[in-house]
MIKESE-594089 format. One record per residue (C-alpha): residue in one letter; residue number from 1; chain; x, z, y. Coordinates in nm, 3 decimals. Each point is the difference from the previous one (the first is absolute). Layout:
BEGIN
<torti aa="a" i="NUM" ch="A" px="X" pz="Z" py="Y"/>
...
END
This chain:
BEGIN
<torti aa="m" i="1" ch="A" px="8.075" pz="-5.780" py="-1.247"/>
<torti aa="k" i="2" ch="A" px="-0.326" pz="-0.053" py="0.179"/>
<torti aa="l" i="3" ch="A" px="-0.165" pz="-0.331" py="0.061"/>
<torti aa="y" i="4" ch="A" px="-0.162" pz="-0.083" py="0.337"/>
<torti aa="i" i="5" ch="A" px="-0.197" pz="-0.317" py="0.079"/>
<torti aa="s" i="6" ch="A" px="0.010" pz="-0.183" py="0.335"/>
<torti aa="g" i="7" ch="A" px="-0.299" pz="-0.229" py="0.021"/>
<torti aa="y" i="8" ch="A" px="-0.325" pz="0.090" py="-0.166"/>
<torti aa="g" i="9" ch="A" px="-0.156" pz="-0.338" py="-0.056"/>
<torti aa="k" i="10" ch="A" px="-0.081" pz="-0.152" py="-0.342"/>
<torti aa="m" i="11" ch="A" px="0.360" pz="0.016" py="-0.112"/>
<torti aa="g" i="12" ch="A" px="0.049" pz="0.357" py="0.125"/>
<torti aa="r" i="13" ch="A" px="-0.308" pz="0.117" py="-0.188"/>
<torti aa="m" i="14" ch="A" px="0.116" pz="-0.175" py="-0.314"/>
<torti aa="i" i="15" ch="A" px="0.341" pz="0.161" py="0.022"/>
<torti aa="e" i="16" ch="A" px="-0.160" pz="0.340" py="0.057"/>
<torti aa="k" i="17" ch="A" px="-0.205" pz="-0.049" py="-0.315"/>
<torti aa="i" i="18" ch="A" px="0.309" pz="-0.070" py="-0.203"/>
<torti aa="i" i="19" ch="A" px="0.193" pz="0.292" py="0.145"/>
<torti aa="l" i="20" ch="A" px="-0.279" pz="0.237" py="-0.083"/>
<torti aa="s" i="21" ch="A" px="-0.060" pz="-0.139" py="-0.349"/>
<torti aa="r" i="22" ch="A" px="0.368" pz="0.051" py="-0.084"/>
<torti aa="g" i="23" ch="A" px="0.011" pz="0.357" py="0.129"/>
<torti aa="l" i="24" ch="A" px="0.270" pz="-0.074" py="0.257"/>
<torti aa="e" i="25" ch="A" px="0.050" pz="0.232" py="0.299"/>
<torti aa="y" i="26" ch="A" px="-0.204" pz="-0.139" py="0.284"/>
<torti aa="a" i="27" ch="A" px="0.020" pz="0.103" py="0.364"/>
<torti aa="g" i="28" ch="A" px="-0.283" pz="-0.220" py="0.132"/>
<torti aa="w" i="29" ch="A" px="-0.049" pz="-0.312" py="0.210"/>
<torti aa="t" i="30" ch="A" px="-0.006" pz="-0.104" py="0.366"/>
<torti aa="e" i="31" ch="A" px="-0.104" pz="-0.287" py="0.218"/>
<torti aa="a" i="32" ch="A" px="0.233" pz="0.130" py="0.278"/>
<torti aa="v" i="33" ch="A" px="0.336" pz="0.059" py="-0.173"/>
<torti aa="t" i="34" ch="A" px="0.192" pz="0.073" py="0.324"/>
<torti aa="e" i="35" ch="A" px="-0.217" pz="0.308" py="0.042"/>
<torti aa="t" i="36" ch="A" px="0.115" pz="0.144" py="-0.332"/>
<torti aa="d" i="37" ch="A" px="0.170" pz="0.342" py="0.024"/>
<torti aa="s" i="38" ch="A" px="0.379" pz="-0.040" py="-0.044"/>
<torti aa="g" i="39" ch="A" px="0.011" pz="0.300" py="-0.225"/>
<torti aa="l" i="40" ch="A" px="-0.241" pz="-0.160" py="-0.243"/>
<torti aa="a" i="41" ch="A" px="0.163" pz="-0.344" py="0.030"/>
<torti aa="k" i="42" ch="A" px="0.346" pz="0.122" py="-0.101"/>
<torti aa="d" i="43" ch="A" px="-0.136" pz="0.105" py="-0.344"/>
<torti aa="c" i="44" ch="A" px="-0.190" pz="-0.315" py="-0.064"/>
<torti aa="v" i="45" ch="A" px="0.045" pz="-0.357" py="-0.123"/>
<torti aa="c" i="46" ch="A" px="-0.220" pz="-0.213" py="0.227"/>
<torti aa="i" i="47" ch="A" px="-0.175" pz="-0.303" py="-0.154"/>
<torti aa="d" i="48" ch="A" px="-0.082" pz="-0.239" py="0.282"/>
<torti aa="f" i="49" ch="A" px="-0.279" pz="-0.254" py="-0.049"/>
<torti aa="t" i="50" ch="A" px="-0.113" pz="-0.059" py="0.355"/>
<torti aa="t" i="51" ch="A" px="0.008" pz="-0.314" py="0.209"/>
<torti aa="p" i="52" ch="A" px="0.286" pz="-0.214" py="0.131"/>
<torti aa="a" i="53" ch="A" px="-0.058" pz="0.128" py="0.354"/>
<torti aa="a" i="54" ch="A" px="-0.024" pz="0.363" py="-0.109"/>
<torti aa="f" i="55" ch="A" px="0.321" pz="-0.013" py="-0.204"/>
<torti aa="r" i="56" ch="A" px="0.194" pz="-0.166" py="0.285"/>
<torti aa="a" i="57" ch="A" px="-0.113" pz="0.285" py="0.221"/>
<torti aa="n" i="58" ch="A" px="0.060" pz="0.280" py="-0.251"/>
<torti aa="y" i="59" ch="A" px="0.311" pz="-0.087" py="-0.206"/>
<torti aa="r" i="60" ch="A" px="0.238" pz="0.197" py="0.226"/>
<torti aa="f" i="61" ch="A" px="-0.212" pz="0.315" py="-0.039"/>
<torti aa="l" i="62" ch="A" px="-0.016" pz="-0.053" py="-0.375"/>
<torti aa="a" i="63" ch="A" px="0.380" pz="-0.036" py="-0.025"/>
<torti aa="e" i="64" ch="A" px="0.062" pz="0.299" py="0.223"/>
<torti aa="n" i="65" ch="A" px="-0.240" pz="0.249" py="-0.159"/>
<torti aa="f" i="66" ch="A" px="-0.085" pz="-0.065" py="-0.365"/>
<torti aa="r" i="67" ch="A" px="0.214" pz="0.086" py="-0.300"/>
<torti aa="a" i="68" ch="A" px="-0.045" pz="-0.361" py="-0.122"/>
<torti aa="v" i="69" ch="A" px="-0.231" pz="-0.291" py="0.065"/>
<torti aa="v" i="70" ch="A" px="-0.167" pz="-0.253" py="-0.223"/>
<torti aa="v" i="71" ch="A" px="-0.113" pz="-0.307" py="0.194"/>
<torti aa="g" i="72" ch="A" px="-0.273" pz="-0.222" py="-0.139"/>
<torti aa="t" i="73" ch="A" px="-0.103" pz="-0.141" py="0.337"/>
<torti aa="t" i="74" ch="A" px="0.096" pz="-0.367" py="0.055"/>
<torti aa="g" i="75" ch="A" px="0.013" pz="-0.226" py="0.307"/>
<torti aa="w" i="76" ch="A" px="0.324" pz="0.137" py="0.156"/>
<torti aa="a" i="77" ch="A" px="0.260" pz="-0.222" py="-0.165"/>
<torti aa="d" i="78" ch="A" px="0.132" pz="-0.113" py="0.337"/>
<torti aa="i" i="79" ch="A" px="0.128" pz="0.356" py="0.071"/>
<torti aa="k" i="80" ch="A" px="0.104" pz="0.089" py="-0.352"/>
<torti aa="d" i="81" ch="A" px="0.374" pz="0.028" py="0.080"/>
<torti aa="e" i="82" ch="A" px="-0.079" pz="0.223" py="0.299"/>
<torti aa="v" i="83" ch="A" px="-0.226" pz="0.225" py="-0.211"/>
<torti aa="i" i="84" ch="A" px="0.254" pz="0.035" py="-0.286"/>
<torti aa="a" i="85" ch="A" px="0.275" pz="0.073" py="0.247"/>
<torti aa="y" i="86" ch="A" px="-0.201" pz="0.274" py="0.165"/>
<torti aa="f" i="87" ch="A" px="-0.080" pz="0.164" py="-0.338"/>
<torti aa="e" i="88" ch="A" px="0.369" pz="-0.018" py="-0.087"/>
<torti aa="k" i="89" ch="A" px="0.089" pz="0.158" py="0.336"/>
<torti aa="c" i="90" ch="A" px="-0.241" pz="0.288" py="-0.066"/>
<torti aa="g" i="91" ch="A" px="0.117" pz="0.041" py="-0.357"/>
<torti aa="t" i="92" ch="A" px="-0.356" pz="-0.037" py="-0.127"/>
<torti aa="p" i="93" ch="A" px="-0.062" pz="-0.166" py="-0.339"/>
<torti aa="m" i="94" ch="A" px="-0.241" pz="-0.292" py="0.019"/>
<torti aa="i" i="95" ch="A" px="-0.154" pz="-0.213" py="-0.270"/>
<torti aa="w" i="96" ch="A" px="-0.166" pz="-0.326" py="0.115"/>
<torti aa="a" i="97" ch="A" px="-0.156" pz="-0.277" py="-0.194"/>
<torti aa="s" i="98" ch="A" px="-0.220" pz="-0.291" py="0.102"/>
<torti aa="n" i="99" ch="A" px="-0.198" pz="0.083" py="-0.313"/>
<torti aa="f" i="100" ch="A" px="0.036" pz="0.305" py="-0.227"/>
<torti aa="s" i="101" ch="A" px="-0.197" pz="-0.150" py="-0.292"/>
<torti aa="i" i="102" ch="A" px="0.201" pz="-0.023" py="-0.319"/>
<torti aa="g" i="103" ch="A" px="-0.160" pz="-0.335" py="-0.080"/>
<torti aa="v" i="104" ch="A" px="0.095" pz="-0.147" py="0.336"/>
<torti aa="n" i="105" ch="A" px="0.359" pz="0.117" py="-0.043"/>
<torti aa="v" i="106" ch="A" px="0.012" pz="-0.175" py="-0.333"/>
<torti aa="f" i="107" ch="A" px="-0.144" pz="-0.297" py="0.182"/>
<torti aa="f" i="108" ch="A" px="0.290" pz="0.016" py="0.245"/>
<torti aa="a" i="109" ch="A" px="0.243" pz="-0.009" py="-0.291"/>
<torti aa="v" i="110" ch="A" px="-0.166" pz="-0.297" py="-0.163"/>
<torti aa="t" i="111" ch="A" px="-0.015" pz="-0.188" py="0.327"/>
<torti aa="d" i="112" ch="A" px="0.374" pz="0.070" py="0.049"/>
<torti aa="c" i="113" ch="A" px="0.087" pz="-0.134" py="-0.346"/>
<torti aa="i" i="114" ch="A" px="-0.209" pz="-0.322" py="0.029"/>
<torti aa="s" i="115" ch="A" px="0.098" pz="-0.086" py="0.356"/>
<torti aa="r" i="116" ch="A" px="0.369" pz="0.047" py="-0.085"/>
<torti aa="m" i="117" ch="A" px="-0.038" pz="-0.251" py="-0.285"/>
<torti aa="l" i="118" ch="A" px="-0.188" pz="-0.250" py="0.219"/>
<torti aa="g" i="119" ch="A" px="0.249" pz="0.049" py="0.279"/>
<torti aa="s" i="120" ch="A" px="0.267" pz="-0.113" py="-0.240"/>
<torti aa="t" i="121" ch="A" px="-0.189" pz="-0.295" py="-0.147"/>
<torti aa="g" i="122" ch="A" px="-0.154" pz="-0.124" py="0.325"/>
<torti aa="g" i="123" ch="A" px="-0.304" pz="-0.222" py="0.031"/>
<torti aa="y" i="124" ch="A" px="-0.263" pz="0.272" py="0.075"/>
<torti aa="s" i="125" ch="A" px="-0.160" pz="0.114" py="0.321"/>
<torti aa="p" i="126" ch="A" px="-0.159" pz="0.351" py="0.022"/>
<torti aa="y" i="127" ch="A" px="-0.324" pz="0.111" py="0.165"/>
<torti aa="m" i="128" ch="A" px="-0.198" pz="0.322" py="0.002"/>
<torti aa="v" i="129" ch="A" px="-0.357" pz="0.113" py="0.050"/>
<torti aa="e" i="130" ch="A" px="-0.082" pz="0.371" py="0.047"/>
<torti aa="m" i="131" ch="A" px="-0.349" pz="0.138" py="0.023"/>
<torti aa="h" i="132" ch="A" px="-0.112" pz="0.345" py="0.111"/>
<torti aa="h" i="133" ch="A" px="-0.304" pz="0.188" py="0.129"/>
<torti aa="c" i="134" ch="A" px="-0.126" pz="-0.059" py="0.340"/>
<torti aa="h" i="135" ch="A" px="0.126" pz="0.339" py="0.130"/>
<torti aa="k" i="136" ch="A" px="0.367" pz="-0.076" py="-0.055"/>
<torti aa="l" i="137" ch="A" px="0.171" pz="-0.032" py="0.338"/>
<torti aa="d" i="138" ch="A" px="0.331" pz="-0.179" py="-0.075"/>
<torti aa="a" i="139" ch="A" px="0.029" pz="-0.358" py="-0.107"/>
<torti aa="p" i="140" ch="A" px="0.189" pz="-0.114" py="-0.198"/>
<torti aa="s" i="141" ch="A" px="0.001" pz="0.320" py="-0.212"/>
<torti aa="g" i="142" ch="A" px="0.315" pz="0.197" py="-0.049"/>
<torti aa="t" i="143" ch="A" px="-0.002" pz="-0.095" py="-0.366"/>
<torti aa="a" i="144" ch="A" px="-0.018" pz="-0.366" py="0.092"/>
<torti aa="r" i="145" ch="A" px="0.293" pz="0.037" py="0.236"/>
<torti aa="s" i="146" ch="A" px="0.203" pz="0.165" py="-0.267"/>
<torti aa="l" i="147" ch="A" px="-0.081" pz="-0.274" py="-0.250"/>
<torti aa="a" i="148" ch="A" px="0.089" pz="-0.264" py="0.258"/>
<torti aa="d" i="149" ch="A" px="0.327" pz="0.169" py="0.071"/>
<torti aa="i" i="150" ch="A" px="0.090" pz="-0.019" py="-0.371"/>
<torti aa="v" i="151" ch="A" px="-0.100" pz="-0.372" py="-0.031"/>
<torti aa="d" i="152" ch="A" px="0.158" pz="-0.104" py="0.327"/>
<torti aa="e" i="153" ch="A" px="0.335" pz="0.152" py="-0.089"/>
<torti aa="n" i="154" ch="A" px="0.007" pz="-0.138" py="-0.351"/>
<torti aa="m" i="155" ch="A" px="-0.119" pz="-0.353" py="0.094"/>
<torti aa="n" i="156" ch="A" px="0.137" pz="-0.031" py="0.357"/>
<torti aa="v" i="157" ch="A" px="-0.341" pz="-0.087" py="0.137"/>
<torti aa="k" i="158" ch="A" px="-0.270" pz="0.143" py="0.229"/>
<torti aa="t" i="159" ch="A" px="-0.309" pz="0.076" py="-0.209"/>
<torti aa="d" i="160" ch="A" px="-0.331" pz="-0.088" py="0.156"/>
<torti aa="i" i="161" ch="A" px="-0.241" pz="0.297" py="-0.021"/>
<torti aa="q" i="162" ch="A" px="-0.376" pz="-0.026" py="0.044"/>
<torti aa="s" i="163" ch="A" px="-0.202" pz="0.320" py="0.056"/>
<torti aa="v" i="164" ch="A" px="-0.368" pz="0.063" py="-0.078"/>
<torti aa="r" i="165" ch="A" px="-0.189" pz="0.303" py="0.117"/>
<torti aa="c" i="166" ch="A" px="-0.344" pz="0.032" py="-0.164"/>
<torti aa="g" i="167" ch="A" px="-0.234" pz="0.260" py="-0.138"/>
<torti aa="e" i="168" ch="A" px="0.162" pz="0.286" py="-0.195"/>
<torti aa="i" i="169" ch="A" px="0.274" pz="-0.184" py="-0.194"/>
<torti aa="p" i="170" ch="A" px="0.262" pz="0.263" py="-0.097"/>
<torti aa="g" i="171" ch="A" px="0.276" pz="-0.259" py="-0.011"/>
<torti aa="i" i="172" ch="A" px="0.083" pz="-0.335" py="-0.159"/>
<torti aa="h" i="173" ch="A" px="0.341" pz="-0.173" py="0.036"/>
<torti aa="t" i="174" ch="A" px="0.054" pz="-0.343" py="-0.144"/>
<torti aa="i" i="175" ch="A" px="0.331" pz="-0.196" py="0.022"/>
<torti aa="g" i="176" ch="A" px="0.021" pz="-0.367" py="-0.090"/>
<torti aa="f" i="177" ch="A" px="0.306" pz="-0.212" py="-0.059"/>
<torti aa="e" i="178" ch="A" px="-0.095" pz="-0.364" py="0.043"/>
<torti aa="g" i="179" ch="A" px="0.206" pz="-0.263" py="-0.172"/>
<torti aa="l" i="180" ch="A" px="-0.029" pz="-0.376" py="-0.034"/>
<torti aa="n" i="181" ch="A" px="-0.141" pz="0.016" py="-0.351"/>
<torti aa="d" i="182" ch="A" px="-0.138" pz="0.354" py="-0.034"/>
<torti aa="r" i="183" ch="A" px="-0.090" pz="0.327" py="0.174"/>
<torti aa="i" i="184" ch="A" px="0.102" pz="0.358" py="-0.096"/>
<torti aa="t" i="185" ch="A" px="-0.244" pz="0.270" py="0.116"/>
<torti aa="l" i="186" ch="A" px="0.052" pz="0.373" py="-0.001"/>
<torti aa="s" i="187" ch="A" px="-0.274" pz="0.245" py="0.100"/>
<torti aa="h" i="188" ch="A" px="-0.066" pz="0.372" py="0.021"/>
<torti aa="e" i="189" ch="A" px="-0.343" pz="0.152" py="0.063"/>
<torti aa="a" i="190" ch="A" px="-0.063" pz="0.366" py="0.073"/>
<torti aa="f" i="191" ch="A" px="-0.334" pz="0.128" py="-0.125"/>
<torti aa="s" i="192" ch="A" px="-0.001" pz="0.304" py="0.229"/>
<torti aa="r" i="193" ch="A" px="0.216" pz="0.203" py="0.236"/>
<torti aa="e" i="194" ch="A" px="0.076" pz="0.253" py="-0.270"/>
<torti aa="g" i="195" ch="A" px="0.310" pz="-0.180" py="-0.126"/>
<torti aa="f" i="196" ch="A" px="0.150" pz="0.015" py="0.351"/>
<torti aa="a" i="197" ch="A" px="-0.085" pz="0.367" py="0.040"/>
<torti aa="a" i="198" ch="A" px="0.133" pz="0.103" py="-0.332"/>
<torti aa="g" i="199" ch="A" px="0.324" pz="-0.185" py="0.059"/>
<torti aa="a" i="200" ch="A" px="0.040" pz="0.181" py="0.332"/>
<torti aa="v" i="201" ch="A" px="-0.012" pz="0.339" py="-0.177"/>
<torti aa="s" i="202" ch="A" px="0.169" pz="-0.027" py="-0.344"/>
<torti aa="p" i="203" ch="A" px="0.348" pz="-0.167" py="0.033"/>
<torti aa="v" i="204" ch="A" px="0.026" pz="0.127" py="0.355"/>
<torti aa="m" i="205" ch="A" px="-0.015" pz="0.363" py="-0.097"/>
<torti aa="e" i="206" ch="A" px="0.260" pz="-0.052" py="-0.273"/>
<torti aa="a" i="207" ch="A" px="0.232" pz="-0.185" py="0.236"/>
<torti aa="l" i="208" ch="A" px="-0.022" pz="0.261" py="0.279"/>
<torti aa="t" i="209" ch="A" px="0.131" pz="0.269" py="-0.241"/>
<torti aa="v" i="210" ch="A" px="0.313" pz="-0.206" py="-0.064"/>
<torti aa="f" i="211" ch="A" px="0.102" pz="-0.189" py="0.312"/>
<torti aa="t" i="212" ch="A" px="0.095" pz="0.092" py="0.351"/>
<torti aa="g" i="213" ch="A" px="0.025" pz="-0.236" py="0.294"/>
<torti aa="t" i="214" ch="A" px="-0.209" pz="-0.300" py="0.079"/>
<torti aa="f" i="215" ch="A" px="-0.106" pz="-0.221" py="-0.286"/>
<torti aa="v" i="216" ch="A" px="-0.250" pz="-0.274" py="-0.090"/>
<torti aa="l" i="217" ch="A" px="-0.198" pz="-0.050" py="-0.315"/>
<torti aa="v" i="218" ch="A" px="0.075" pz="-0.354" py="-0.104"/>
<torti aa="e" i="219" ch="A" px="-0.133" pz="-0.034" py="-0.355"/>
<torti aa="p" i="220" ch="A" px="-0.179" pz="0.224" py="-0.258"/>
<torti aa="y" i="221" ch="A" px="0.161" pz="0.347" py="-0.006"/>
<torti aa="t" i="222" ch="A" px="0.324" pz="-0.142" py="0.153"/>
<torti aa="v" i="223" ch="A" px="0.124" pz="0.133" py="0.328"/>
<torti aa="t" i="224" ch="A" px="0.293" pz="-0.128" py="0.208"/>
<torti aa="s" i="225" ch="A" px="0.146" pz="0.267" py="0.222"/>
<torti aa="s" i="226" ch="A" px="0.261" pz="0.026" py="0.272"/>
<torti aa="n" i="227" ch="A" px="0.096" pz="0.333" py="-0.152"/>
<torti aa="a" i="228" ch="A" px="-0.084" pz="-0.050" py="-0.367"/>
<torti aa="p" i="229" ch="A" px="0.190" pz="0.215" py="-0.253"/>
<torti aa="a" i="230" ch="A" px="0.269" pz="-0.183" py="-0.200"/>
END
């Protein structure tokens, strides 16, 4: 199974480095994925780390031509149902995550646990601050939206999210639960993009050898699938 990268920015270069270091079969990269030869595409898993606008323009081509697609691009949550439906229509496996980092997915699980408890006890109000480098185009981040979805469902609230874009910050997400007498704070800080890139290669490759259909990575090494084996 060959790997092919759509988007050769900092994340694309990091993913390429990991692919080569692990000796995985690599078909190359592109900044214009819709110009990819269909004969090449049908033998490849495409890893997409582009921009929100590019993914919106390209997802139909990805679904129609590639053997499978891994989507690390964020900023298209408003058309998520449409995208998943199209991949299902084309019968093309897709793995999507707002963040492929193992640490962040553990952070999701911790946030879920604590917000469920606070939702039951009551008396706490959530807030969130997310900080990223000045080149990041979407705000709030996909990770922040995913965290807010967890908290909002468990506590029946609408979490206020503040976004900061400054310098070269890889990513910091902080969630606070403000009570009358105390505050609970959870935080995850990425030191580099490598954790995101590694997470987009390792569990994904394993999952694509097992599952067919459209599926979404929801926590470390756990995949939910519309066609998962029993």
